[in-house]
N, C-alpha and C positions, 0 to 999 in steps of 0.2 A: 776367179782370174784365170786367164788363159796361161797354162803352165808351159806351153811350147814356145811362148814368146818371152825373150829376155826382158827383165824389168830394168829400165834405165833409172838414173837418179831422180828424174822428175816424178816417176811413178812410185819410187820407194818410200816417199813421204807418207803414203797412204797404205803401207804394208803393215803398220802397227794396228793395235785394237783401238776401241772407242776412246777418244781423248778425255771423256768424262769419267773413266774408270777411277776407282779409289786407289790409294797407295798400296793396297794389297796386291794389285795386279799391274803395277807400273813401277818404273825405277824409283828408288827412294831419293830423297832430296840429297843433292851433292854427288849423285852417281854419274858416271860418264855417259850421258844421254847421246852425245855426238857419236861416241864409239858404237853405241847400239845401233844407231841409224846407219852408220857406215857398214856394219856387219850385215844389216838387213838388206842393203843394196847388193852386197856380194851374194847373199843367199837367194836373191832373185834369179840367179842363173842355174840353180839346182834343177836336176831332172825331176820329172813328175814321178810319184810313187804309184806303182800298180796296185789296183784295188784288191787283187787276189792275195797280195802279200800283207794285208792289214790283219793284225792279230785278233782273235776272238776273246781274249782275256786282256784287260788293260789295267794298268795302274792309274787310279783316278786322282786328279788334283782339283780340289774345290775352289771355285771362283765366287767370292762372297757377293760382289756387286756387279761385276761385268759379265756379259754374255758372249761366249765365243761364236765365231762363224767360220765355216770352211772357206778356203781360198785366200785367207789373209795371213800375213806374217805378224806375230805379236810377241812382245816381251812379257814374260811371266815372272813376277817378283816372288822369290821364295825366301822366307825368313830362315835364319839359322836354326837348326833343330829338325822337327818332324817334317816341315815342308821341304827343306833341302834334302832330307833323307828320301822323301817321296819322289822328288824329281830324279835323284841319283838312281833310285830303284828303276824308274822308267827308262833312264838311259841304259842301264845295264840289261834291260829286257828288250833291247832293239831300238831304242830312241823313240818309242811311241808312248804317248801319255794321253789319257782321256781328260779333257777339260770339261767340267760339269758345273753348272750354275747352282750355287747353294745360297739363296737370298737371305741375308741377315743371320746366318747360322754361325756356330762356333763349336770347337771340340768340347765334349766328346760327340762324334758324329753319329747320326741315326739316319735310317733310310729315308724318312719323311723330310729330311733337310734338303734333299737334292731333287733337281728337275729330272724328268724322265729322259730327255734328249740332250745330248752333248755333242762335242766335236773331238774327233781323234786328231792329234797334232803330232808332228815330228819335231823332236828336239834337235836343233842344229848347233847350238853353241851355248856355252856357259860363260858368263862374265861375273867375276867375283867383285863385289863392291867393298869400299873401305869400311863400312859398318859391320862387315861379317856376313851380310846377306848376299844372295846370288840372283842374277838376272839371267833367265833362260830364254833364248830366242827360239820361238816355236812357229811352225807353219801349220795352219789348219788344213786338214785333208778332206774329211768327210763326216757327215752326221752319223751318230750311232744312238742306239736305244739300249738302255740297261735292261738286260734280261734277268740277271740274278747277281746279288752281291755275294762275292766269295769271301771277302774279309772286311770287317769294320773295326778299325783300330787306328794306330798312328799312321799306317800306310793302308790306303783304301784300294781294294782290288775288286773288279766287277767283270762279269761275263756279259759281252755285248754282242749286238747284231747290227748290220748295216743295211737298212731298208733303201730301196731304190727311189729316186725322185720320179714323180709322175708328170709328164708333159701332155696336157690335153691336146687333142687334134684340132686342126683348124688354125686360123690366123689370129685368134683372140690373144694368144700369148705374145705374139709379135707386137700387136697393137698396145697391149698393156706394158710391154717392155719399153716401147718408144715413149709412152706417156710417163712412165716412171723416170726414164732418162731425162725427159724435158723438165719434170717437176724437180728432180734432184739438182739440175743445173740452176733452176730458179731459186731453190732454197740456198744453194751454195753462193749465189750472187748476193744474198743478204748476210752472208757470213764471210767477211774478208779474210779471216784467219785460214780458211781452207785454200784460198788462192786458186789460180787457174789450173793447177795440177789435178785437182779433184775432178773437174769436168772432163779432162783428158783421160783420166783413169777410168771414169764411169763409161765413157764412150768406147773404151777398149774391152769392156767386160763381156765375155761370152762363156757359156750360153746365158739364157735369160735368168735362170736360177741364181747364177753367180752375181748378176747385176742386182737382183733383189737383196741378196745377202750383203753385198757391198754397201748399198744405200741404207739398209737397216742398221748396219754397224756404225756408220758415221752420222746419220741424219735423224735416226729415231732416238729419243731421249729416255723413254721409260723402259726400265729393265724388264718389267713384266711383259710389255708389248714386244720387246725383242725376243724374249723366250718363246712367246706364242708364235712368232715368225719362224724361229728355229724349229719348233715342233711341227710346222706345216711342210708336208712332203709334196703336196700338190702345187706345182709351180704356178699355175694359173691363180689359185686362191692366194698364194703367197704374194704374187705381184699385185693383186687387187688390194690386199691388206696394206702393203707398202704404199700403194697409190693413195689410199685413204689417210694413212699416217702422214705422208708428205704433204697432202692437201691441207690437213689441219695445221701442220707446222708452218706452211707457207702463209696461211691466213693469219696466224699469230705473228709471224715475222712482219707481214705487211702492216698489221695493226700497230705493232711496236714502232715501225718506221714512221707511220703517220703521226703517232703520238710524239715521237722524237722530233719530227719536223715542226709540229705546232709549238712544242716547247722551245725549240731552237729559234723559231720566228719571234716568239714572245721575248725571249732573252735578247735576241739581236735588236729588237725594237727598244727595249729598255736601255741597252748599251748605247744605241744611237741617241736616245734622248739624253742620257748622261753625258755623252761626248759633246752634243750640241750645247748643253748647259755649261759644260766646262769651257767651251769656246766663248760663250757669251760672257762668262765670268772674266776670262782673260781680256776680252775686248773692253769690258767695263773697267777693268783694272787699269788698262792702258789709258782709258779716257778719264780716269779718276772718279768714276761714278759707281764703282762696285760697292755693294752692301749685301751681306749675307741675309737670307730670309729670317734666320733666328735673331740677328742683330736688329733688323728693321722692326720685327714684332716686339722685341724687347724695348726699343725706344718708344714705340707706339703706346704700349700699355703702361710703361712707367711714366710716360708723358701725361697720359690721362690721369694717372694716380696723383701726379703733382698738381695738375690744374683743377681736378675735381675735389669734392668734399665727400669722403667715405668714412664709415665707421672703422675703428682701429682693427677690428676682427677681419673686416673685408680687405683692408689694406694689407694686412699680413698674409691673407690668403692669396691676394694678387701677386705679391712679391714671391711667395713660394711657388706659385704656378709658373711665373715668368722664369724662375731659375730652372724649374723642371722642363719647361719648353725648350730651353737652350741645350738640353742634353738629348733631345729627340731629333733624329734626322728628319729633314723636311720631306723626304720621300716616304717616311713611315706612315701607316694608316693612323697611328696614334696622334700624329702632329695636328691634323685639322680638328680632332676631338678636343685636345687640350686648348687649341687656339679659340675654338668656339666657346668653350667654357669661360675663357678670359674675356671674350667679347661681351658675354652676358653679365659677368661681374662688373665690368667697367662702364656698361651702357645703362644699367638700371638706375633710376633716380633715387638713390638711397637717402639723400638729404636735400633733394631739389623739390621745392614746393611753390605752387602758384599763390599769389596773394588774393585772399577773398575780398570781394567788393560788394558787401551785402548792404543794400539800401532797401528798406521795407517798402517804401512808396514805389520804387522802381520795380521791385519784385511783384507788387500788387498789379502794376500796369502790365507787366509781362504775362502774368497769369490771366488777367482779364482780356488781354489782346489775343491770346491763343486758345482760350477756353470760355465757353458760355455756360453759366450755371455752376454746378459743383461747389456750392457755397461752403459746405462743411469741409470738403477736402482742401479747398483753398485756405480756409481759416487755419486748419491744422498745419499746412505747409508754412504759412506765415509765422505761426508760433514756433515752429522748428527753426526757421531762419532767424527769428528774434533771439532765441537762445544762443545760436551760433555767433551772432553779432556781439552779444555781451560776453560770451565765454567761448572763444575760438577753439579751445582744446576740449570742449565738451564731448563726452563719449556717450551720446544718447542711444536710444534704440534704433534699430534698422527699420526704415520705412518700407511698408509693403502695400502697394495699391492693388486691391482686389475688386473685381467686377467683371461683367460680361464683356465680350469683345466689342471694340469700337467705341468705348466711352472715354478714351483719352488717357489711359494709364501711362503708356510710354511717352506721350507728348508732355505730360505733366513732369516726368523726370527730366526731360530735355529743358523745360522751362526753369526747373530748379537749378540746373547746371548753368544756364544763361544768367539767371539772377545772381548767382554767386560768383560768376566770372571764372568758372572752372572748366577744364576739359571734360568731355563726355565720352565714355566708352560703353559699349553694349555687348552683352554676351547672352545668346539664347541657350537656355538649358533644356529646351524641349527635346526629349529622346536621348539625352546624355546618359550613358551607362557605365562609363569608365571613370573611376575616381582620379586617374592620372590626368584627366582633363583639367582638374582643379589643382592637384598637388604635383603634377609633373612626373616624369620618368627618372629613374636613377641613371646615372651616367654610364653604368655598365652595359646598357642596352644600345644597340646600333640605332643611330638617328634620334637619340634621346633629346628632349626639349623641356623647358620649364612648363608649368601649367598655364592655363589661359589667363589666370589672374595676373601673373607677372608679365605675360606677353602684352596685356593691355596697358600695364604700367609703363612698359618700355615704349610702346607706341605713344602714350600720352606725354611722356617726358617729365612727368611730375609724380610725386608720391601722394597727392591728394586730389585725384580726379573724382568725378561722379561716375560710378560704375552701375549700370542697369543690369540686373539679373532677370532677364525676361523669361516668362513661363516657368516660374520656379515650381509650380504644381505638377509639371509634366516630366520631372526627372525620373529616369528609369533606374533599374538595378538588376545586375546579373552576376555571373561568376567573376567578372573583372573588378567588382567592388561596388560600393554604394556612394555615389557622388553627393547625395544629401547629407550623409555623415561627414564627408570631407568639408562640406560647407559650414559645418558647425564651428570649426576653428576660424574660418574666414569671417563669419558674421558675429562672433561673440566678442564684444568690446573688451572682455577680461582676458582674452587669449590672442587676439589678432595683432597685438603689438610685437609679437615674436612669431610670426607665421613662418613655418619651416617648409620650404619646397624641396621635394626629393632631389631635384636636379642641382639646385644651388647648394643645398646642405648648409645653409647659413640663415639665421633668422632675419626676416624682413618685416618692417613696421607697417602694418596696414591700418593702424588706428586713425590715420588722417584721411583715409578714403571714405567717401560717402557712398554707401551701398543703398540702392533702391531696388526692391524686388517687385515684380508684377505677377499676378495669378488670376485665374478664372474661377477655380474651385478651391476654396480654403480647406475643406476637409481632406483634400488630396495631398496637402503639405504635411510631411511627418511632424508629429507633435513637438519633439525637441527643437526642430528648426522653426516651427511657427512661434514657439515661446520666445525666441530671440528677436522677433520682429514686431513692430507696432503696426497693426493692420488698419488701413484707411479704406473703407468700403466705398466704392463708386457705383451708385445705382444707375439704372437706365434713365434715359431722358424721356420726358413727356412730350406730347406733340408740339406744344407751344415752344419748348426749348429747342426741339429739332428744327422748327421753322426759323428761329433766330440763328441757329448754327449754320443752316444752309444759306441763309441770306447774308450773314456776316463773314463766314469763313469759306465754306465749300464752293459756292458759286464764284466768288472773285478768284480763288485759286485755280479752278478748272478753266475759267475764261482765259487766264494768263497762260496756262499750260497748253491750251489749244490755239493760242494766237488770236483770240477774239477780243474785240473792243467791247466794253460794257454796253455800248449802245446797240450792239448787234443782237444781244440776247438778254431779255428781261423776264424775270419770274416774279409776278406779284405774290403777295402773301397767300391769297386764296389758291393759287396754282401750286405753291410749295406745300400747302396743307394737303391738297388733293394728292400730290405726289407721295407724301409720307404715308397717308392713310390707305392709299390704293396699291402702292408698289413696294413699300419699304417698312413693313411692320417688324421692328426689332428693337432690342434694348439700346444699341449704339446707333452710329450714323454711317457705318461703312456702306451699307446698301444704298443709302441716300446719296453718298458720294459717287457711287458707281452710276446711279440713275442720272445724276447731274452731268457726269462725264459723258454718258450716252447722249444726252440732249445736246451737249456741246459738239460732239462728233458729228451728229446729224446736221446741226446748224452749219458747221464748217463745210460739210459736203454740199449743202445747198448753195453756200456762197461760192464754193469752188466751181459749181456748175453755172455760175452767173445768174442765179435766181435772186429775187429780192423779197425774201419772206418778211412777214410782219415781225418786228423785234419782240413784241410782248406775246408770251404764250398764255392762253387761257386754259382753265382746267379741262375744257373739252378737247383741247389740242393734244393733251398728253397721250391719249390712246393712239393717235396717229404716229407719234414718235416712239413710244415705249411698248405698244401693243396693249392688249386688254389688261385691265387691272388684275393683279395677282391676289388681292385680298378684297373681299366685300363683306358687308354686314349680313351674314347668313341668318335668315329668318328662323330657321330651325334652331340655330345656336342661341340667338338673343331672345327668341320667343319660343321656348321649348314646348313640345307636346308632352303628353302624359308619358312617364317613364324616362324622361331625360332631365338631367340636372347639370348645372355648370359649376365646376370646381376650379379653384385657383392653385397653381402649382409653381414651385421654384425649380429653375434649371440653371446650369452653369452659365448660360448665356442670357440670363434675365428671367422674368416671370412669364407664365403662359396661362391660358384659359383652356381647361380640358372639358370636353363634352362626355358625360357619363351616361351610357344608355343601359336600360334594363328591360328585358323581355320576359314574359311569363307564359307558361304552357303547362298542360296537364302533367302531373307527376306526383311525387311523394314529399314535397316540402324541402327539396334540396336546393343548393345554390352553386352555380358555376361562374367562372370568370375568365376572360381572355383579354389580350392586349399587351402582352410582354410585361406582366406584372411581377414585381419582386415579392419576396417572402412577406415583408411587412405589409404591403398593400393587399396581398392576398388574405392576410389575417384580418385586415380592416373589413374586407367583404364578409367574412364569416362573422365578425363581431357585430356588424350592422344588421345582418340577417337574424342572428340570435337575439339581439335587442328588440327588433320588431316583433318577433314571435312571442317574446316575454311580455311585451306591452301592447298586445293586439287589441284588447278592448279599449284602453285609453286612447289609442291612436285611430280607432274606428276602422280596423281592418277586419273584414269578414273571415270567420274561421276557415271556411272552405277555401278562400283565396290563398291563404298561407299554408294550409295543411295539405291541400290537394294540388298545388301548383309548384313546379320548379321554376326558379329564377335564374336568368343568365345575365350577368353584368359584363359589359364590354366597354373598353376604352379605345376609341378610334386612334389611328396612326399606330397600328399594331406592331410595326417594325421598330418603334422607339421604346427602349426599356423605361419602365416607370416603377417607382418605389417610394415608400414613405407613408407615414400615418395620417398626414394632413387632409387626405380626401375622405376620411371616415364619415363626416357629416353629410357631404355631398352624395356619397354612395347610399347612405340611409335614406336621403330624400328621393333619389332616383327609384329605389325599391318601393318606398311608401307611395310615390306617385303612380307606379305601375300597379300596385296592389289595390289602391283606392280609386284609380282613374282620374285623380285630380292633377291639374297642371300647376307648375311653378310659375311665379311671377316673371314677367318679361324683364330682360336686362338685369337679372339678379344672379350673383355668383357668391360662393362661400368657401371657407376653408376652416378646418378644425378637426382635431382627433376625437373620436367617439369611444366611449367605454361601454361595457356591458350593462352598466346602470344608467346610461344615457347622459353622462356628463360630457361636456365639450371642453377639451383640454387645449392649452395654448400651443401654438406652432411657431416656426421661424420663417424668415424670408418675407415678412409682411411688406416691406418696402417694394421688393420686386413684384410681389403679387398684386399690390394696389396699383402699381404702374401698369402692369399687364392688363388688369381689368379696365383701367381708364383707357388704355390704348385700344382695346377691343370693343369699346362702346358700352361697357357695364355701367349701370347707374347706382345700384344698391349692392353693398357688400356686407355679408354676414361674417363676423369675426368672433373668436372667443373673447370673453370679457377681459381676461388678463392681458390680451394684446392691445388694449386701448392705449396703454402707455407708449407702445411702438407707433401708433398712429399720431399721437400728439407730437412726436419728434419729427414727423414728416414736414416737408416744406408745404405751406398752404397752397402753393401753385399746383402741387401734385394732387391734392385732395379736393380742389375746387370742382363743384358739380357732382360730387359723390356723396351718397348717404350711407352711413355706417350704422349697422345694427349689431350690438354686442350681446352675446348670449352665453348662458352658463349650462343650460340643459337642452336636450334635443326637442323637448316640447316647445321651448321658445323658438327654436329654429323652424319647426313645423308651422307655428302660428305666424311667423313673419314671412315665410317663403311661399306658402301655398295660397292660391286664390280659391274662390268658391266654385269656379267653373271646372267642369270635367272635360277631358280631351280623349282623342282616340289613341 
């Protein structure tokens, strides 16, 4: 501070030390602070002290938290005792005292407690305080460095020196000073407590070193950073350090102001909304229409409770939740959570049931109207409905329709719901991995809801709808739980009368719900879940059945959907048969439906272009509309050459006919196999090869052919995984055909597991395999003898035109399968 200029009252406010200093270096509570400030104003007119009069030995007073700076007037609080004695000693030695920062230290004092640089101050006045302490008004004069400690005790004395400040040449110091002055004014603008006097005082600071000290004393918060500025004698570096410190402080203050503005805007918006709501309340009160949200909700839910039929436990829970809702402010986030829970409690159909209208004759007509064939499945459904008619509360097994896609599983469930007069709800389980989808989330989670089961019941409005659990074989499982295990409680008649959803936390009776599951692959369903269901298998359709389905169901529906009159497009039976055999070989009828839809679209386009096509399509016309046939009777497949055999396979989508190829080449009697084979099918290849080597003479295989040749067995469609033991007999026939050069009979296929002794063991999936063989044009089928009973259960329509040969050993297979002709 410029000492030659008198300090007015406006400037005296900034003559004290850092306002953040602790009580150790400020007036104690209750002390006459106004008197101190007045005295400081008077001291501003004191003459400057000449530097050559500064003593070389000083009494040192320790400042625990604050850091002194030269050029400032500061009050120093001295407690009664050693501190007061130290200050009196300094007064007695010429009114000079050394103020030295001792961060966090306490007596007894040691050299390492103190900073190296301090400020020599002149004591101008002592003010005694009521509590016995004293407040000394001191003015900082100059920096000093402790050269040697003369005494360390109750009174500290040190030998000091007074280094000169260094002002670098050039205009950099002036530029830094201006920048520091500008930053200090900006920082002060964010601190209203400093007032306008701070900016005026900073503007009057000369030279630049004093400006740096002044800004550091008032605007720098960290004591260690202040001490580092006090230690700096190069004015340029000191100004640069103050510049950096003020820049950081300004950024923090601006960020704080921005945060405060956002909070203020949010609070003001909330206050505005509250004010407007209060105005609306007053207006409604004046009109006689006012009703508090809690009161309106209370009347709503209690009214539902009086009108509806609820279990006693549920009614008690509703009353308790309504009372709890009345204690929650409408603006609280908890209010909509509690209200949503009450909505679910009062809207679920706890005791609301639809009346069954079961008429067996009507149900028979509905099933025949929507489905052709499926005689066994229809019979079992009618039996189920008959039991329900005689005993409505019967808790029988859960029905599960299993079969390839497109055979009518879901539509059968819809027919059951229609014949019973119940609501239908459907839930797809494919890919479901979270058990909370079944049992709901607990109300502690944000956005919690009941499980899908209760959601469907709420939509249905009754507690006895028909719920279709589609694709039950495709349920997933991961760290979120196992939905299949959660379904056990839902589908078990002994447990589902008290199904506990995590969200409701109240038992719900599911015993009246009719659950119907659908699946493609039965083995994929977990065992405990499969045991709770009665499986009704739906086989694929034969060509004759598909023809009738297209004629009776698919064609009329597609004509209606495409806006065509029946006279615009006619498909004779021969055309439908050609369509099925050439474009849609599958177990179900989905591809047939798509093909018929394609025909309708093309016919619609022709009519839109004002053409007049012939209504009736001939088999030869199909290639024009649908392109080349996708499936043909392959001569290699149905009339195999040497080394090729036809095997029957079961797939999740129905049966299929596999072509098994075998090649021979010079080697050491080994066998290889390709075609994405599983472990079991790979073992079947080894077993067949070992059996042929063991029975070489009986089967007429030359010794050199099997001992000096390697065999390679391949299953075409190598990208499709294949596994299972049922291809053993066909693999052995393909190997025998290659080793002997004899060809198998035309249009002959087989299935059966082979053992090392040549026995042919029974296999599964006979129905699907027989249908696949018939669909592909096979005429003779070789089956294990023990599978004859499975063939007897098949519909005669499916086996018409087929010849079955039942075998027990491979020798019988060879006798029935091979011709006397040799092939290439």
